[in-house]
C-alpha positions as CSV (number, residue, x, y, z in Angstrom):
1,L,147.4,65.0,222.1
2,L,148.5,61.6,221.5
3,G,145.8,60.1,222.1
4,F,143.6,62.6,219.9
5,A,146.1,62.2,217.1
6,Q,146.1,58.2,217.4
7,G,142.3,58.1,216.8
8,L,142.5,60.7,213.7
9,V,144.8,58.9,212.1
10,W,142.8,55.1,212.7
11,N,139.7,56.5,211.9
12,T,140.6,58.3,208.3
13,W,139.3,55.7,206.3
14,G,136.2,55.2,207.5
15,P,134.0,58.2,206.9
16,I,135.8,58.5,203.6
17,Q,135.1,55.1,202.7
18,N,133.5,56.1,199.1
19,S,136.0,58.2,198.1
20,A,138.6,55.8,198.8
21,R,137.0,52.9,196.4
22,L,137.3,55.6,194.2
23,A,140.6,57.1,194.5
24,F,142.7,54.1,195.7
25,G,140.7,50.8,194.5
26,F,139.9,49.9,197.9
27,S,137.3,47.4,197.9
28,G,134.5,46.7,201.4
29,W,137.4,44.2,202.5
30,D,139.9,46.7,202.6
31,I,138.1,49.2,204.3
32,A,137.0,46.7,207.0
33,L,140.7,45.5,207.1
34,L,141.8,49.3,207.6
35,V,139.7,49.4,210.9
36,F,140.5,45.8,211.8
37,W,144.1,47.2,212.0
38,G,143.4,48.5,215.4
39,P,142.3,46.0,217.5
40,I,144.8,43.5,215.5
41,G,147.6,46.4,217.2
42,F,146.9,45.6,220.6
43,A,148.2,42.5,220.0
44,P,151.5,43.4,222.3
45,C,149.6,44.9,224.5
46,F,151.1,43.2,227.3
47,F,154.7,44.3,226.0
48,F,153.3,48.3,226.6
49,M,151.9,46.9,230.4
50,W,155.1,46.0,231.3
51,L,156.8,48.6,229.3
52,M,154.6,51.2,231.1
53,D,155.3,49.6,234.8
54,K,158.9,48.8,234.4
55,K,160.2,52.2,232.4
56,G,158.0,54.6,233.3
57,L,155.7,57.0,231.0
58,R,158.4,59.1,229.4
59,V,160.2,56.2,227.5
60,T,156.6,54.3,226.5
61,V,155.3,57.6,225.2
62,L,158.8,58.2,223.0
63,L,158.1,54.2,222.0
64,T,154.2,54.9,220.7
65,S,155.0,58.2,219.4
66,S,157.6,56.8,217.2
67,L,155.6,54.4,216.1
68,M,152.6,57.0,214.9
69,V,155.2,58.9,213.2
70,L,156.3,56.2,211.0
71,G,152.9,54.8,210.4
72,A,151.5,58.2,209.0
73,G,154.7,58.4,207.1
74,L,154.5,54.8,205.7
75,R,150.8,56.4,204.4
76,C,152.1,59.2,202.6
77,V,154.9,57.7,200.5
78,P,154.1,58.4,196.7
79,V,154.2,55.6,194.6
80,S,152.2,55.1,191.3
81,D,151.1,51.5,191.7
82,L,148.2,51.2,193.7
83,E,148.6,47.8,195.0
84,I,152.1,48.7,196.6
85,R,150.1,52.1,197.7
86,K,147.6,50.2,199.6
87,K,149.9,47.0,201.2
88,L,151.9,50.8,202.3
89,I,148.7,52.3,203.7
90,H,147.8,49.1,205.3
91,G,151.2,49.0,207.1
92,G,150.9,52.2,208.1
93,Q,147.6,51.8,210.1
94,L,148.8,48.8,211.5
95,L,151.9,50.5,213.0
96,N,149.6,53.5,214.3
97,G,147.5,50.6,215.6
98,L,150.5,49.3,217.6
99,A,150.3,53.0,219.6
100,G,146.9,52.1,220.7
101,P,147.5,49.9,223.8
102,T,149.2,53.3,225.6
103,V,146.6,56.2,224.4
104,M,144.1,54.1,225.7
105,N,145.5,52.3,229.0
106,A,147.9,55.2,230.0
107,A,144.8,57.6,231.5
108,P,144.6,56.2,235.2
109,F,148.2,56.0,235.4
110,L,149.2,58.9,234.4
111,S,145.8,60.5,236.6
112,T,147.4,58.7,240.1
113,T,150.8,59.7,238.9
114,W,150.1,63.3,238.8
115,F,146.5,64.3,240.0
116,S,145.5,64.4,244.0
117,P,142.1,62.2,244.6
118,D,139.7,65.2,244.0
119,E,141.0,65.6,240.3
120,R,141.7,61.9,239.7
121,A,138.5,60.9,237.9
122,T,138.5,64.3,235.8
123,A,142.1,63.7,234.7
124,T,141.2,60.0,234.0
125,A,138.3,61.4,231.6
126,I,140.3,63.8,229.5
127,A,143.1,61.7,228.8
128,S,141.3,58.6,228.0
129,L,138.7,60.1,225.7
130,L,140.6,62.6,223.2
131,N,141.5,59.7,221.7
132,Y,137.9,59.1,221.1
133,L,137.5,62.8,220.0
134,G,140.6,62.4,217.6
135,S,138.1,59.6,216.0
136,A,135.3,62.4,216.2
137,A,137.7,64.7,214.2
138,A,137.7,62.1,211.4
139,F,134.3,62.1,210.8
140,L,134.7,65.8,210.6
141,V,137.6,66.3,208.9
142,G,137.6,63.4,206.2
143,P,134.1,64.4,204.5
144,L,134.4,68.2,204.4
145,V,138.0,67.9,202.9
146,V,137.6,64.9,200.6
147,P,134.7,64.9,198.4
148,P,132.6,62.1,197.6
149,P,132.2,60.4,194.3
150,N,128.5,60.5,194.2
151,G,128.6,64.6,194.4
152,T,129.9,64.7,190.7
153,A,128.2,64.1,187.2
154,Q,131.0,61.6,185.8
155,L,131.7,59.4,188.4
156,G,134.4,57.3,186.3
157,A,135.8,60.6,185.3
158,P,139.8,60.7,185.3
159,S,139.7,63.8,186.4
160,N,137.2,63.6,189.4
161,T,139.3,60.5,190.7
162,Q,142.5,62.3,190.8
163,H,140.7,65.3,192.6
164,I,139.5,62.9,195.3
165,K,143.3,61.3,195.3
166,D,144.7,65.0,196.1
167,R,142.2,65.6,198.6
168,I,143.1,62.3,200.8
169,E,146.6,62.8,200.4
170,A,146.3,66.2,201.7
171,V,144.6,65.2,204.5
172,L,147.1,62.1,204.9
173,Y,149.9,64.9,204.8
174,A,148.4,67.0,207.6
175,E,148.3,63.7,210.2
176,F,151.6,63.2,209.8
177,G,152.9,66.7,210.3
178,M,150.7,66.7,213.2
179,V,152.0,63.3,214.7
180,S,155.5,64.5,213.9
181,L,155.0,67.7,215.8
182,I,153.7,65.7,219.0
183,F,156.9,63.5,218.7
184,S,159.1,66.5,218.9
185,A,157.3,68.0,222.0
186,A,157.3,64.6,223.9
187,L,161.1,64.0,222.5
188,A,162.0,67.7,224.0
189,Y,159.9,67.3,227.4
190,F,157.8,64.6,228.6
191,P,158.8,63.7,232.5
192,S,157.8,60.0,233.9
193,R,156.3,61.5,237.4
194,P,156.6,64.9,239.1
195,P,159.2,65.7,241.8
196,F,156.8,65.0,244.7
197,P,153.9,62.4,244.4
198,P,150.4,63.9,244.7
199,S,148.8,61.4,246.9
200,V,149.4,58.6,249.2
201,A,148.2,56.3,246.5
202,A,151.1,58.0,244.0
203,A,153.7,56.9,246.6
204,S,152.7,53.3,247.7
205,Q,154.0,50.2,246.7
206,R,152.2,48.2,244.0
207,L,152.3,44.5,243.0
208,S,154.5,43.2,240.7
209,Y,153.9,42.2,236.9
210,R,153.8,38.7,237.2
211,R,151.6,38.9,240.9
212,S,149.3,41.3,239.1
213,F,148.1,39.3,236.4
214,C,147.7,36.4,239.1
215,R,145.3,38.8,241.1
216,L,143.6,40.0,238.2
217,L,143.0,36.6,236.7
218,S,141.4,35.4,240.3
219,N,139.4,38.1,241.0
220,F,136.0,37.3,239.8
221,R,134.8,41.2,240.4
222,F,137.1,42.2,238.0
223,L,136.3,39.7,235.8
224,M,133.2,40.5,236.0
225,I,133.2,44.1,235.4
226,A,136.1,43.5,232.3
227,L,133.2,42.0,230.7
228,A,130.8,44.5,231.5
229,Y,133.1,46.8,229.9
230,A,134.8,45.2,227.0
231,I,131.8,43.7,225.1
232,P,129.7,46.8,224.4
233,L,132.6,49.1,224.0
234,G,134.7,46.5,221.6
235,V,130.7,46.4,219.5
236,F,130.6,50.0,219.7
237,S,134.0,50.8,218.5
238,G,133.8,48.5,215.5
239,W,130.2,49.5,214.8
240,S,131.5,53.4,214.8
241,G,134.5,53.0,212.2
242,V,132.6,51.1,209.9
243,L,129.4,53.6,210.4
244,D,129.6,54.8,207.0
245,L,129.6,51.3,205.4
246,I,126.2,50.6,207.4
247,L,124.0,53.5,206.7
248,T,125.1,53.5,203.1
249,P,122.5,51.0,202.6
250,I,119.6,52.9,204.0
251,H,120.7,56.0,201.6
252,V,122.5,58.1,204.1
253,S,125.1,60.1,202.3
254,Q,128.7,60.3,203.5
255,V,128.9,63.9,204.9
256,D,125.5,62.8,206.9
257,A,127.4,59.8,208.2
258,G,130.6,61.6,209.3
259,W,128.3,64.5,211.2
260,I,126.7,62.0,212.8
261,G,129.6,60.2,213.8
262,F,131.1,62.8,215.1
263,W,128.5,64.7,217.6
264,S,127.9,61.3,218.8
265,I,131.6,60.9,220.2
266,V,132.0,64.6,220.9
267,G,128.5,64.2,223.3
268,G,130.1,61.3,224.6
269,C,133.5,63.3,225.4
270,V,131.6,66.1,226.9
271,V,129.0,64.1,228.7
272,G,132.5,62.0,230.4
273,I,134.1,64.6,231.3
274,A,131.3,66.0,233.2
275,M,130.2,62.5,234.6
276,A,133.8,62.4,235.8
277,R,133.4,65.8,237.7
278,F,130.9,64.5,239.3
279,A,132.5,61.2,240.6
280,D,135.3,63.5,241.6
281,F,132.7,65.6,243.9
282,I,130.5,62.9,245.2
283,R,132.8,59.9,246.0
284,G,131.6,56.4,245.7
285,M,129.0,56.7,243.0
286,L,130.7,54.9,240.2
287,K,128.3,51.8,240.1
288,F,125.3,54.2,239.8
289,I,126.6,56.4,237.1
290,L,127.0,53.2,235.2
291,L,124.1,51.7,235.8
292,L,122.4,55.3,234.3
293,L,124.7,55.3,231.2
294,L,124.2,51.9,230.4
295,S,120.6,51.9,230.4
296,G,120.4,55.2,228.1
297,A,122.9,53.4,225.9
298,T,120.6,50.2,225.6
299,L,117.4,52.2,225.0
300,A,119.0,54.1,222.3
301,S,120.8,51.0,220.2
302,T,117.3,49.7,220.4
303,W,115.9,52.4,218.7
304,F,118.3,52.6,216.4
305,T,118.2,49.1,215.4
306,L,114.5,49.0,215.0
307,T,114.7,52.2,213.0
308,C,117.2,50.7,210.4
309,L,114.2,47.6,209.9
310,T,112.2,50.2,209.1
311,S,110.4,47.6,206.5
312,V,109.3,45.4,209.1
313,T,108.8,47.6,212.2
314,H,107.2,50.7,210.1
315,L,108.9,53.3,212.2
316,P,110.2,56.4,210.6
317,L,113.6,56.4,209.0
318,T,114.8,60.1,208.8
319,T,117.8,61.9,209.8
320,A,116.3,63.0,212.7
321,T,116.1,59.6,214.0
322,L,119.0,58.5,213.1
323,Y,121.1,61.4,214.5
324,T,119.0,61.1,217.6
325,S,119.9,57.5,218.3
326,C,123.2,57.5,217.4
327,I,124.4,60.4,219.1
328,L,122.4,59.4,222.0
329,L,124.0,55.7,222.1
330,G,127.9,57.1,221.6
331,I,127.0,60.0,224.3
332,F,125.8,56.9,226.8
333,L,128.7,54.5,226.0
334,N,131.9,56.9,225.1
335,S,130.7,58.7,228.4
336,S,131.4,55.5,230.4
337,V,134.8,54.8,229.4
338,P,136.8,57.2,232.2
339,I,134.0,55.6,234.7
340,F,134.7,52.1,234.1
341,F,138.6,52.9,234.1
342,E,138.2,54.4,237.4
343,L,136.2,51.7,239.0
344,F,138.9,48.9,237.6
345,V,141.4,50.7,239.4
346,E,139.7,50.6,242.7
347,T,138.3,47.0,242.5
348,V,141.6,45.8,242.2
349,Y,144.5,48.3,243.9
350,P,147.5,47.8,244.2
351,V,147.4,46.2,240.6
352,P,149.3,49.2,239.2
353,E,146.6,51.1,237.0
354,G,148.1,50.5,233.4
355,I,148.2,46.4,233.8
356,S,144.5,46.6,235.1
357,C,143.0,48.9,232.4
358,G,145.4,47.2,229.5
359,V,144.1,43.7,230.3
360,V,140.0,45.6,229.7
361,T,141.0,47.4,226.7
362,F,142.9,44.2,225.6
363,L,139.7,42.2,226.0
364,S,137.3,45.1,224.2
365,N,140.2,45.1,220.7
366,V,139.5,41.5,221.1
367,F,135.9,42.0,220.8
368,M,135.8,44.7,218.4
369,G,138.2,42.4,216.3
370,V,135.9,39.0,216.0
371,L,133.2,41.2,215.3
372,L,135.3,43.1,212.4
373,F,136.5,39.6,211.2
374,F,133.2,38.3,210.8
375,L,132.3,41.5,208.9
376,T,135.4,41.2,206.0
377,F,132.9,37.9,205.2
378,Y,129.3,39.2,205.8
379,H,129.9,43.0,204.3
380,T,126.7,42.8,202.2
381,E,124.0,43.1,204.9
382,F,124.3,44.5,208.1
383,S,121.0,43.6,210.1
384,W,122.9,41.5,212.4
385,F,125.8,44.1,213.2
386,N,123.3,46.3,214.4
387,W,121.5,43.8,216.5
388,C,125.0,43.2,218.2
389,L,124.7,46.4,219.9
390,P,121.3,46.4,222.3
391,G,122.3,43.1,223.1
392,S,126.1,43.7,224.1
393,C,124.9,47.1,226.1
394,L,122.0,44.6,227.8
395,L,124.1,42.0,228.9
396,S,126.6,44.6,230.3
397,L,123.9,46.6,232.3
398,L,123.1,43.1,233.9
399,L,126.8,42.6,234.9
400,I,127.0,45.8,236.4
401,L,123.7,45.0,238.6
402,C,125.2,41.9,240.1
403,F,128.7,43.6,240.4
404,R,129.6,44.7,244.4
405,E,131.5,48.0,244.1
406,S,134.7,48.8,246.6
407,Y,137.2,51.3,247.2
408,D,140.3,50.2,248.0
409,R,142.1,53.4,246.6
410,L,140.0,56.0,247.8
411,Y,140.2,54.4,251.4
412,L,144.4,54.4,251.2
413,D,144.5,58.1,250.1
414,V,141.4,59.5,252.6
415,V,141.5,57.2,255.7
416,V,145.1,56.4,255.8
417,S,146.1,59.7,255.1
418,V,144.2,61.6,257.6
């Protein structure tokens, strides 16, 4: 639930960027920066990894949820001065971004601590993909609650502007209430670990914080698969965060862009959990699953990019083709996240799960941040942004093809325990 709320708050503005421009005077640079606070929030990622390793889940989750409550509250402060209000909203987005390292990295650590070996991949999928499902909910909630400015006859009328602003504030208050409720529940009861470890791996000794980083940086196979994860997922996260901005020049409405983003992420969550359950039943197939998913992502992203260049390729640019290509891209990439996480942990065991996954999500946000940084300067034409998608997916596919998989943690649980 914490991951769901963090994704929802992070993606508040992308699906309603046209309405936010009218109500709060946001520019294209502001919209890109509001999404950019997500990867910027990963700057203290290594602190949260250390905190999770040394203090456990309870302390980390309470700190994370308190940052989210403060950030969601800042966005709701009723200030009449629009410039001050915009600064408060930016500050709230930054505080919510600081919660990203925990909600994205804790899933494998949570699954190892609480679940048996034949349930771990499924638990990792559910815990990690709910963050993406929160982003999908923003695509649904925003356009349904907040009316688009082009849906009224008098675009600049004061009553229209005030109505849109009131609806946006209703969304902000609702998100603040949800985050506060989750924080209260975690404060009341959230243990760090179960009374008894569910597996040999859960009870085994792990490497220290310093030795873990030495092991990761010296492991060529880990660096290879880390790049295979970070590049396409970072590009896709930045792309989906400003999907409305990308689709507006090809005359796709705010509502249609919201539905495209929603179904692409929901499809990825459903398929990701199904793939993880399959991986729990048939072990040792993680690389094969990733090859299938990344091949599909490469084809879908190429289709979308060529469709947007309809004046050159003469491919049909219809709502159906946009829906299909975007949804397939989201399904293939989002569903690969838990499979990647499980393969990271298996490859570098006994490095703690929070540290190994923290490093790769940090890299992913670095790539997303670099992409969004260029977007703040080149936000008038998006063909270069679209071409980054198939290029990153193809590079990841080649890296996975060259990767040699191993299952050290699974060996400990299955062989040593017997």
